[in-house]
DRENDO-1510 file (C-alpha; in Angstrom, 1 decimal, always signed):
<recs>
REC; n; res; u; v; w
REC; 1; MET; -11.5; +13.5; +10.7 .
REC; 2; ASN; -10.1; +12.4; +13.9 .
REC; 3; PHE; -11.1; +10.3; +17.1 .
REC; 4; GLY; -11.0; +10.5; +20.6 .
REC; 5; GLU; -8.9; +9.2; +23.4 .
REC; 6; ASN; -11.0; +6.1; +24.2 .
REC; 7; LEU; -11.2; +4.5; +20.7 .
REC; 8; ILE; -7.6; +4.6; +21.0 .
REC; 9; GLU; -7.4; +3.1; +24.2 .
REC; 10; GLN; -9.2; +0.4; +23.0 .
REC; 11; PHE; -7.7; -0.1; +20.2 .
REC; 12; ARG; -4.5; -0.8; +22.2 .
REC; 13; SER; -6.3; -2.8; +24.7 .
REC; 14; SER; -7.1; -5.0; +21.8 .
REC; 15; LEU; -3.7; -6.5; +21.1 .
REC; 16; ASP; -2.2; -9.0; +23.7 .
REC; 17; GLU; +0.5; -8.0; +25.7 .
REC; 18; ARG; +3.7; -8.1; +24.0 .
REC; 19; SER; +1.8; -6.9; +20.9 .
REC; 20; ARG; +1.3; -4.0; +23.2 .
REC; 21; GLU; +5.4; -4.0; +23.8 .
REC; 22; THR; +6.9; -4.5; +21.0 .
REC; 23; LEU; +3.7; -2.0; +19.4 .
REC; 24; CYS; +5.2; +0.7; +22.6 .
REC; 25; GLU; +9.1; +0.2; +21.0 .
REC; 26; SER; +8.3; +1.0; +17.6 .
REC; 27; VAL; +6.6; +4.1; +18.6 .
REC; 28; LYS; +10.4; +4.8; +20.1 .
REC; 29; ARG; +11.7; +3.9; +17.3 .
REC; 30; ILE; +10.1; +6.2; +14.5 .
REC; 31; VAL; +10.4; +8.9; +17.2 .
REC; 32; ASP; +13.5; +8.2; +17.7 .
REC; 33; ALA; +14.8; +8.2; +14.7 .
REC; 34; LYS; +12.1; +11.3; +13.2 .
REC; 35; GLN; +14.1; +13.0; +16.4 .
REC; 36; ARG; +18.2; +12.8; +15.3 .
REC; 37; GLY; +16.7; +13.5; +11.4 .
REC; 38; GLY; +15.8; +9.9; +10.2 .
REC; 39; LYS; +13.8; +8.6; +7.3 .
REC; 40; VAL; +10.6; +6.1; +7.6 .
REC; 41; MET; +9.6; +3.7; +5.2 .
REC; 42; VAL; +5.7; +1.6; +4.6 .
REC; 43; VAL; +5.9; -0.9; +3.0 .
REC; 44; THR; +2.2; -1.9; +2.3 .
REC; 45; GLY; +0.1; -5.0; +0.8 .
REC; 46; SER; -3.3; -4.7; -1.3 .
REC; 47; GLY; -6.3; -4.6; +0.3 .
REC; 48; PRO; -6.9; -4.6; +4.0 .
REC; 49; ASN; -4.5; -1.7; +3.9 .
REC; 50; ILE; -6.6; +0.0; +1.7 .
REC; 51; HIS; -10.2; -1.0; +3.2 .
REC; 52; GLU; -9.3; -0.2; +7.0 .
REC; 53; GLY; -8.2; +3.4; +6.0 .
REC; 54; VAL; -3.9; +2.6; +7.2 .
REC; 55; THR; -3.1; +4.4; +2.9 .
REC; 56; THR; -5.0; +7.1; +3.3 .
REC; 57; LEU; -3.0; +7.4; +7.1 .
REC; 58; ILE; -0.3; +6.6; +5.5 .
REC; 59; ALA; -0.7; +9.7; +3.1 .
REC; 60; GLU; -1.8; +11.6; +6.2 .
REC; 61; LEU; +2.0; +10.6; +7.9 .
REC; 62; ILE; +3.6; +11.7; +4.7 .
REC; 63; HIS; +2.0; +14.9; +4.9 .
REC; 64; LYS; +2.9; +15.8; +8.2 .
REC; 65; GLY; +6.8; +14.7; +8.1 .
REC; 66; VAL; +6.5; +10.8; +9.5 .
REC; 67; ILE; +7.0; +9.1; +6.6 .
REC; 68; ASP; +9.5; +9.4; +4.2 .
REC; 69; ALA; +8.9; +6.5; +1.7 .
REC; 70; VAL; +6.5; +4.0; +1.1 .
REC; 71; SER; +7.0; +0.7; -0.8 .
REC; 72; THR; +3.1; -0.8; -2.1 .
REC; 73; SER; +1.3; -3.3; -5.1 .
REC; 74; SER; +0.4; -2.7; -7.9 .
REC; 75; ALA; -3.0; -2.9; -6.9 .
REC; 76; VAL; -2.7; -0.3; -4.6 .
REC; 77; VAL; -1.9; +1.8; -6.6 .
REC; 78; SER; -4.8; +1.1; -9.5 .
REC; 79; HIS; -7.6; +1.6; -6.0 .
REC; 80; GLU; -5.4; +4.2; -5.2 .
REC; 81; MET; -6.1; +6.1; -8.5 .
REC; 82; GLY; -9.6; +5.0; -8.2 .
REC; 83; GLY; -10.0; +7.0; -5.2 .
REC; 84; ALA; -8.9; +4.0; -2.9 .
REC; 85; LEU; -12.9; +3.7; -1.3 .
REC; 86; ASP; -15.3; +3.8; -4.1 .
REC; 87; ARG; -19.4; +3.0; -3.6 .
REC; 88; VAL; -20.8; +0.5; -6.6 .
REC; 89; PHE; -24.2; -1.1; -6.7 .
REC; 90; ARG; -24.6; -4.4; -8.2 .
REC; 91; VAL; -26.9; -6.1; -10.4 .
REC; 92; ASN; -27.7; -9.7; -12.4 .
REC; 93; ALA; -25.4; -9.8; -14.9 .
REC; 94; LYS; -27.5; -12.0; -17.2 .
REC; 95; ASP; -30.4; -9.7; -16.6 .
REC; 96; LEU; -28.0; -7.0; -17.7 .
REC; 97; GLY; -27.3; -8.9; -21.6 .
REC; 98; MET; -23.6; -9.7; -20.6 .
REC; 99; ASP; -22.0; -12.5; -21.8 .
REC; 100; MET; -22.1; -15.0; -18.6 .
REC; 101; GLN; -19.1; -16.8; -21.0 .
REC; 102; TYR; -16.7; -13.3; -18.9 .
REC; 103; MET; -18.2; -13.4; -16.0 .
REC; 104; PRO; -17.0; -13.0; -12.9 .
REC; 105; ARG; -17.6; -15.3; -9.8 .
REC; 106; GLY; -21.3; -15.0; -8.4 .
REC; 107; ASP; -22.8; -13.4; -12.4 .
REC; 108; LEU; -23.0; -9.6; -11.0 .
REC; 109; PHE; -21.6; -6.8; -12.8 .
REC; 110; GLU; -20.8; -3.3; -11.2 .
REC; 111; ILE; -21.3; +0.3; -11.9 .
REC; 112; SER; -19.3; +2.9; -10.2 .
REC; 113; VAL; -21.6; +5.5; -8.2 .
REC; 114; MET; -20.5; +8.6; -9.1 .
REC; 115; SER; -21.2; +13.0; -8.9 .
REC; 116; ASP; -22.5; +14.1; -12.7 .
REC; 117; ALA; -19.5; +15.9; -12.4 .
REC; 118; LEU; -17.1; +13.5; -12.6 .
REC; 119; LEU; -18.9; +11.1; -14.8 .
REC; 120; ALA; -18.7; +14.3; -17.3 .
REC; 121; GLU; -15.3; +14.6; -17.0 .
REC; 122; ILE; -14.7; +10.7; -17.5 .
REC; 123; LYS; -16.6; +11.0; -20.7 .
REC; 124; GLN; -13.9; +13.4; -21.9 .
REC; 125; GLU; -11.4; +10.9; -22.0 .
REC; 126; MET; -13.4; +8.1; -23.2 .
REC; 127; ILE; -16.4; +6.5; -24.7 .
REC; 128; VAL; -18.9; +6.0; -21.7 .
REC; 129; ASP; -21.9; +3.8; -22.1 .
REC; 130; GLU; -24.6; +5.3; -20.2 .
REC; 131; VAL; -27.6; +3.5; -21.8 .
REC; 132; LEU; -25.9; +0.7; -20.2 .
REC; 133; MET; -25.4; +2.4; -17.0 .
REC; 134; GLN; -29.8; +3.4; -17.4 .
REC; 135; ARG; -30.1; -0.2; -18.1 .
REC; 136; ALA; -28.6; -1.4; -14.6 .
REC; 137; ALA; -29.9; +1.3; -12.9 .
REC; 138; GLN; -33.9; +0.3; -13.7 .
REC; 139; LEU; -33.0; -3.2; -13.0 .
REC; 140; PRO; -32.6; -4.8; -9.3 .
REC; 141; ILE; -30.0; -4.1; -6.9 .
REC; 142; HIS; -28.5; -7.1; -5.7 .
REC; 143; SER; -26.5; -4.8; -3.4 .
REC; 144; GLN; -24.6; -2.2; -2.9 .
REC; 145; ILE; -21.6; -1.8; -1.2 .
REC; 146; ILE; -18.0; +0.8; -0.7 .
REC; 147; LYS; -14.7; -0.9; -2.1 .
REC; 148; ALA; -11.7; -0.6; -3.3 .
REC; 149; ALA; -11.7; +1.7; -5.4 .
REC; 150; GLY; -11.6; +1.4; -9.5 .
REC; 151; ASN; -11.3; -2.4; -10.1 .
REC; 152; MET; -13.9; -4.2; -11.7 .
REC; 153; ALA; -17.1; -1.7; -11.5 .
REC; 154; TYR; -18.3; +0.7; -14.9 .
REC; 155; PRO; -16.5; +2.6; -15.7 .
REC; 156; MET; -14.3; +3.4; -13.2 .
REC; 157; GLY; -12.4; -0.1; -14.0 .
REC; 158; LEU; -12.1; +0.5; -17.5 .
REC; 159; ARG; -11.5; +4.0; -17.3 .
REC; 160; GLY; -8.0; +2.4; -14.3 .
REC; 161; GLU; -7.3; +0.1; -18.1 .
REC; 162; MET; -7.1; +2.6; -19.9 .
REC; 163; ILE; -5.6; +5.6; -18.8 .
REC; 164; ALA; -2.5; +2.8; -17.8 .
REC; 165; ALA; -1.4; +3.1; -21.4 .
REC; 166; GLU; -1.0; +6.8; -21.1 .
REC; 167; ILE; +0.3; +6.7; -18.0 .
REC; 168; LEU; +2.4; +3.8; -19.7 .
REC; 169; GLN; +3.8; +6.1; -22.5 .
REC; 170; LEU; +4.2; +9.3; -20.3 .
REC; 171; ALA; +6.4; +7.6; -18.3 .
REC; 172; HIS; +8.5; +6.5; -20.8 .
REC; 173; LEU; +8.3; +10.0; -22.0 .
REC; 174; TYR; +9.2; +11.9; -19.7 .
REC; 175; GLY; +12.0; +8.4; -18.2 .
REC; 176; MET; +10.0; +8.0; -14.7 .
REC; 177; SER; +8.2; +5.4; -13.0 .
REC; 178; PHE; +4.6; +5.0; -13.8 .
REC; 179; GLU; +3.9; +5.4; -10.2 .
REC; 180; GLN; +5.4; +9.3; -10.1 .
REC; 181; VAL; +3.3; +9.4; -12.6 .
REC; 182; ALA; +0.1; +8.1; -11.8 .
REC; 183; GLY; +0.9; +9.8; -8.7 .
REC; 184; TYR; +1.2; +13.7; -10.2 .
REC; 185; GLY; -2.9; +13.4; -10.6 .
REC; 186; CYS; -3.8; +11.0; -7.7 .
REC; 187; ASP; -5.9; +13.0; -5.2 .
REC; 188; ARG; -3.1; +14.4; -2.3 .
REC; 189; MET; -5.2; +12.0; +0.3 .
REC; 190; THR; -3.5; +8.7; -1.3 .
REC; 191; MET; -0.3; +7.5; -0.6 .
REC; 192; LEU; +0.7; +8.4; -4.2 .
REC; 193; GLY; -0.2; +11.6; -4.4 .
REC; 194; ALA; +1.1; +12.6; -1.2 .
REC; 195; CYS; +4.0; +11.5; -2.4 .
REC; 196; ALA; +4.1; +13.0; -5.8 .
REC; 197; GLU; +3.4; +16.4; -3.8 .
REC; 198; LYS; +6.1; +15.7; -1.1 .
REC; 199; GLY; +8.6; +14.9; -4.4 .
REC; 200; LEU; +9.3; +11.5; -1.9 .
REC; 201; PRO; +9.9; +8.1; -3.3 .
REC; 202; LEU; +7.1; +5.5; -3.5 .
REC; 203; LEU; +7.9; +2.5; -6.2 .
REC; 204; VAL; +5.7; -1.2; -6.3 .
REC; 205; THR; +7.8; -3.8; -5.4 .
REC; 206; ILE; +8.6; -6.1; -8.0 .
REC; 207; PRO; +6.8; -9.3; -6.2 .
REC; 208; GLN; +3.5; -7.3; -5.4 .
REC; 209; MET; +3.7; -6.5; -9.7 .
REC; 210; ILE; +1.1; -8.9; -10.2 .
REC; 211; GLY; -2.3; -7.1; -9.7 .
REC; 212; GLY; -4.4; -4.3; -11.3 .
REC; 213; GLY; -4.6; -5.7; -14.6 .
REC; 214; ALA; -3.4; -3.6; -17.4 .
REC; 215; ILE; -2.0; -1.6; -14.6 .
REC; 216; GLY; -0.2; -4.2; -13.0 .
REC; 217; MET; +1.1; -4.7; -16.4 .
REC; 218; ALA; +2.0; -1.1; -17.2 .
REC; 219; ILE; +3.7; -0.2; -13.8 .
REC; 220; GLY; +6.1; -3.7; -14.9 .
REC; 221; ASP; +6.9; -2.0; -17.9 .
REC; 222; SER; +7.5; +1.7; -17.0 .
REC; 223; ILE; +11.0; +0.5; -15.7 .
REC; 224; PRO; +13.2; -2.0; -16.2 .
REC; 225; THR; +12.7; -4.2; -13.0 .
REC; 226; SER; +16.9; -4.3; -12.4 .
REC; 227; GLN; +16.5; -0.6; -12.4 .
REC; 228; ARG; +13.0; -0.7; -10.2 .
REC; 229; SER; +14.9; -2.9; -7.3 .
REC; 230; MET; +18.2; -0.6; -7.4 .
REC; 231; ARG; +15.8; +2.2; -6.9 .
REC; 232; LEU; +14.0; +0.3; -3.8 .
REC; 233; SER; +17.3; -0.6; -2.3 .
REC; 234; HIS; +18.3; +3.5; -2.2 .
REC; 235; MET; +15.2; +3.4; -0.8 .
REC; 236; LEU; +15.2; +1.2; +2.1 .
REC; 237; ALA; +19.7; +2.6; +2.2 .
REC; 238; GLU; +18.2; +5.7; +3.4 .
REC; 239; SER; +15.2; +3.8; +5.9 .
REC; 240; ASP; +16.5; +3.8; +9.0 .
REC; 241; VAL; +13.0; +2.3; +10.2 .
REC; 242; ILE; +10.6; +0.1; +7.9 .
REC; 243; ILE; +7.1; -0.2; +9.2 .
REC; 244; GLU; +5.6; -3.6; +6.6 .
REC; 245; SER; +1.4; -3.6; +6.6 .
REC; 246; ALA; +0.0; -6.7; +6.0 .
REC; 247; VAL; +2.1; -7.3; +3.3 .
REC; 248; ALA; +2.6; -11.0; +2.1 .
REC; 249; LEU; +5.7; -10.7; -0.1 .
REC; 250; THR; +9.0; -8.7; +1.1 .
REC; 251; GLN; +12.0; -10.8; -0.6 .
REC; 252; GLU; +13.5; -7.5; -1.6 .
REC; 253; ILE; +13.5; -6.1; +1.8 .
REC; 254; HIS; +15.0; -9.3; +3.8 .
REC; 255; ASP; +16.4; -11.3; +0.4 .
REC; 256; GLY; +16.9; -8.5; -2.2 .
REC; 257; PRO; +19.9; -8.9; -4.5 .
REC; 258; PHE; +21.9; -5.6; -3.2 .
REC; 259; GLU; +21.2; -6.2; +0.5 .
REC; 260; CYS; +24.5; -8.0; +2.3 .
REC; 261; TYR; +23.0; -8.5; +5.9 .
REC; 262; THR; +20.5; -10.6; +5.3 .
REC; 263; GLY; +20.3; -10.9; +1.2 .
REC; 264; HIS; +22.0; -11.6; -1.8 .
REC; 265; GLY; +23.9; -8.7; -2.2 .
REC; 266; ILE; +27.6; -10.0; -1.5 .
REC; 267; TRP; +28.1; -10.2; -5.4 .
REC; 268; ALA; +26.6; -7.4; -6.4 .
REC; 269; TRP; +29.4; -5.9; -3.8 .
REC; 270; TRP; +32.1; -7.7; -5.4 .
REC; 271; GLN; +31.6; -7.0; -9.2 .
REC; 272; GLY; +31.7; -3.1; -7.6 .
REC; 273; GLN; +27.9; -2.1; -7.4 .
REC; 274; GLN; +25.9; -0.1; -5.2 .
REC; 275; THR; +25.2; -2.2; -1.9 .
REC; 276; TYR; +23.3; -1.2; +1.7 .
REC; 277; SER; +23.2; -3.4; +4.6 .
REC; 278; LEU; +20.0; -4.0; +7.4 .
REC; 279; LYS; +22.6; -4.1; +9.7 .
REC; 280; GLY; +21.5; -1.6; +12.8 .
REC; 281; LYS; +17.9; +0.0; +11.0 .
REC; 282; THR; +14.5; -1.4; +12.6 .
REC; 283; LEU; +11.8; -3.7; +11.1 .
REC; 284; VAL; +8.4; -3.4; +12.1 .
REC; 285; ARG; +5.6; -6.4; +10.6 .
REC; 286; PHE; +2.2; -5.8; +11.4 .
REC; 287; ASP; +1.1; -9.0; +11.1 .
REC; 288; LEU; -2.0; -11.6; +12.2 .
REC; 289; ASP; +0.3; -14.5; +11.9 .
REC; 290; GLU; +1.1; -15.8; +15.4 .
REC; 291; ASN; +4.3; -17.8; +13.5 .
REC; 292; LEU; +6.0; -14.3; +12.6 .
REC; 293; ARG; +6.2; -14.1; +16.1 .
REC; 294; LYS; +7.7; -17.6; +17.0 .
REC; 295; ALA; +9.4; -17.5; +14.1 .
REC; 296; THR; +11.2; -14.4; +15.1 .
REC; 297; GLU; +11.3; -15.3; +19.2 .
REC; 298; MET; +13.3; -18.3; +17.2 .
REC; 299; GLU; +16.0; -16.4; +16.0 .
REC; 300; LYS; +19.5; -18.4; +16.6 .
REC; 301; ALA; +17.7; -22.5; +15.6 .
REC; 302; VAL; +16.6; -20.1; +12.7 .
REC; 303; GLN; +20.0; -18.7; +11.9 .
REC; 304; GLU; +22.0; -22.2; +13.0 .
REC; 305; ALA; +19.4; -24.0; +10.7 .
REC; 306; ILE; +21.2; -21.3; +7.7 .
REC; 307; ASP; +24.4; -22.2; +9.2 .
REC; 308; LYS; +24.2; -26.2; +8.6 .
REC; 309; GLY; +22.8; -25.5; +5.2 .
REC; 310; LEU; +19.3; -27.6; +6.6 .
REC; 311; PRO; +15.4; -26.3; +5.9 .
REC; 312; LYS; +14.6; -23.3; +7.6 .
REC; 313; THR; +11.4; -25.2; +8.6 .
REC; 314; LYS; +12.9; -28.8; +10.0 .
REC; 315; VAL; +13.7; -26.5; +12.6 .
REC; 316; ALA; +11.2; -24.2; +13.1 .
REC; 317; LYS; +8.7; -27.0; +12.7 .
REC; 318; ILE; +6.4; -23.9; +11.6 .
REC; 319; PRO; +4.8; -23.1; +8.4 .
REC; 320; PHE; +7.3; -20.7; +6.9 .
REC; 321; ARG; +6.6; -18.0; +5.1 .
REC; 322; MET; +9.6; -16.5; +2.0 .
REC; 323; GLU; +9.3; -13.0; +4.8 .
REC; 324; MET; +10.0; -14.8; +8.1 .
REC; 325; SER; +13.4; -16.0; +7.4 .
REC; 326; ALA; +15.3; -12.6; +6.9 .
REC; 327; PHE; +13.0; -11.5; +9.5 .
REC; 328; ALA; +13.0; -13.9; +12.2 .
REC; 329; ARG; +16.9; -13.2; +12.1 .
REC; 330; HIS; +17.5; -9.6; +12.0 .
REC; 331; GLU; +17.9; -8.3; +15.5 .
REC; 332; GLY; +16.0; -4.9; +15.0 .
REC; 333; SER; +12.9; -7.1; +14.2 .
REC; 334; LEU; +9.4; -6.2; +15.8 .
REC; 335; PRO; +6.4; -7.9; +15.2 .
REC; 336; VAL; +3.2; -6.7; +16.2 .
REC; 337; ILE; +0.4; -9.6; +15.9 .
REC; 338; GLY; -2.8; -8.0; +15.5 .
REC; 339; ASP; -5.4; -5.8; +13.1 .
REC; 340; ILE; -3.5; -2.7; +10.8 .
REC; 341; GLY; -7.2; -1.3; +11.7 .
REC; 342; LYS; -6.2; -1.1; +15.3 .
REC; 343; ILE; -3.1; -0.7; +15.1 .
REC; 344; TRP; -1.8; +2.0; +12.7 .
REC; 345; PRO; -4.4; +4.8; +14.6 .
REC; 346; VAL; -2.8; +3.5; +18.3 .
REC; 347; LEU; +0.6; +4.0; +16.4 .
REC; 348; ALA; +0.3; +7.3; +14.4 .
REC; 349; HIS; -1.2; +8.9; +17.7 .
REC; 350; ASP; +1.4; +7.6; +19.9 .
REC; 351; VAL; +4.2; +9.5; +17.2 .
REC; 352; ALA; +2.4; +12.3; +16.7 .
REC; 353; ASN; +1.9; +13.3; +20.5 .
REC; 354; ALA; +5.2; +12.3; +20.5 .
REC; 355; LEU; +6.0; +14.4; +17.8 .
REC; 356; GLY; +3.8; +17.0; +19.1 .
REC; 357; ILE; +2.2; +16.6; +15.6 .
REC; 358; LYS; -1.9; +17.4; +15.3 .
REC; 359; LEU; -3.4; +15.0; +12.8 .
REC; 360; ASP; -6.0; +15.9; +11.0 .
REC; 361; PHE; -7.0; +12.3; +9.6 .
REC; 362; ILE; -6.9; +9.2; +11.3 .
REC; 363; SER; -7.7; +5.8; +10.6 .
REC; 364; ALA; -10.6; +3.0; +12.9 .
REC; 365; SER; -10.9; -0.1; +12.2 .
REC; 366; GLN; -13.6; -0.5; +9.6 .
REC; 367; ASP; -15.3; -3.2; +12.6 .
REC; 368; THR; -16.6; +0.0; +14.9 .
REC; 369; PRO; -19.2; +2.7; +13.9 .
REC; 370; GLU; -16.2; +5.5; +13.7 .
REC; 371; GLY; -14.5; +3.1; +10.8 .
REC; 372; GLN; -17.5; +2.7; +8.9 .
REC; 373; ALA; -17.9; +6.7; +8.8 .
REC; 374; MET; -14.3; +6.6; +7.9 .
REC; 375; ARG; -15.2; +4.7; +4.8 .
REC; 376; ARG; -17.9; +7.2; +4.2 .
REC; 377; TRP; -15.6; +9.8; +4.0 .
REC; 378; ILE; -12.4; +8.5; +2.0 .
REC; 379; VAL; -15.3; +8.0; -0.2 .
REC; 380; ASP; -17.2; +11.2; -0.5 .
REC; 381; ASN; -13.5; +12.8; +0.0 .
REC; 382; VAL; -10.9; +11.3; -1.9 .
REC; 383; GLN; -11.2; +11.9; -5.6 .
REC; 384; PRO; -10.2; +9.6; -8.4 .
REC; 385; LEU; -7.1; +10.3; -10.8 .
REC; 386; SER; -7.4; +13.9; -12.1 .
REC; 387; ARG; -5.5; +13.7; -16.0 .
REC; 388; LYS; -5.8; +17.4; -16.5 .
REC; 389; LYS; -3.6; +17.4; -13.1 .
REC; 390; MET; -1.3; +14.3; -13.8 .
REC; 391; LEU; -0.2; +16.2; -17.6 .
REC; 392; LYS; +0.2; +19.4; -15.1 .
REC; 393; GLY; +2.2; +17.7; -12.5 .
REC; 394; VAL; +4.0; +15.7; -15.5 .
REC; 395; ASN; +5.0; +18.8; -17.4 .
REC; 396; GLU; +5.8; +20.9; -14.6 .
REC; 397; THR; +8.5; +18.5; -12.8 .
REC; 398; SER; +10.0; +18.1; -17.2 .
REC; 399; MET; +10.7; +21.6; -17.1 .
REC; 400; GLN; +12.7; +21.9; -13.5 .
</recs>
């Protein structure tokens, strides 16, 4: 799925002049890095990146050799295991006979809309209450929507929770992360599936290891926190350009225990442990918060406050999120303020053109007709995790 130049230019013109300039500079830094054999890493947050098709676009860029590593949230892992986006219908939970004490706000119960073939596959793994699904289908439908996959809908949400235990067991058995094991079974147009296919690293950041229910807990239990932090530091150390996309918590990137330039790595170095430095790297951040740009403009003032041991908020006089600190002080930071649904297609288009790459998929903002068509394409074409494919991939890798 791809779109014409007119839509790309429409997205470009929606950005203010300064964001267009920083986006253009970001493209140059990425292209320069790739042309000299460097690496690009993406750090994604949760919901918006799924809904705007950004994670699917990142998968395409992984397959085309543009992106070399990914760090994300456990919620994104959960959704990609379900196929990124799926279609559900909602009915009144009380009419379905559910215990209302445990129903989410809104008192609605969601049922996954799936093919007979997929339902048959799921039934081989778990007991599916088809009577419940049939009863739900006979009730008045409150709404039918496309949403982040798996999660709260039956049976796909429950399936994700249950298969997480098996993935965790395999991770311990073979000495892999949860993300790697799950990736072998995920669709190739998910970040998990693309990285598994290409043999590239993908890990959940420690601050983002809180979503996805049992999946998030299994991710946290799959490898020790200190080992996860070291693995992430290796990924960051090898990257020339780091792109942050709609992500709230990024302490490991700017303030990690092994990073020496803006973080706390000095004591790890002191004790002879492996460390790295963000010095000389490019940090790109796609964000809706104008305060990020203001904080970046106050680089000298913020650094002066740190030098004096003063709170940064007192000097900046703006709301100061955790990740703004080192990003604002880093001379290689490029804040692009705007909608990621519009920023990412422009970035991908410009990078691909500069590198002579043809993209077979490009995302579009969900508030456009093209974006709505893209969301339907993802529902129809990006499939949930296949257990058989996962087991095959894990076993083949363990034999190498």
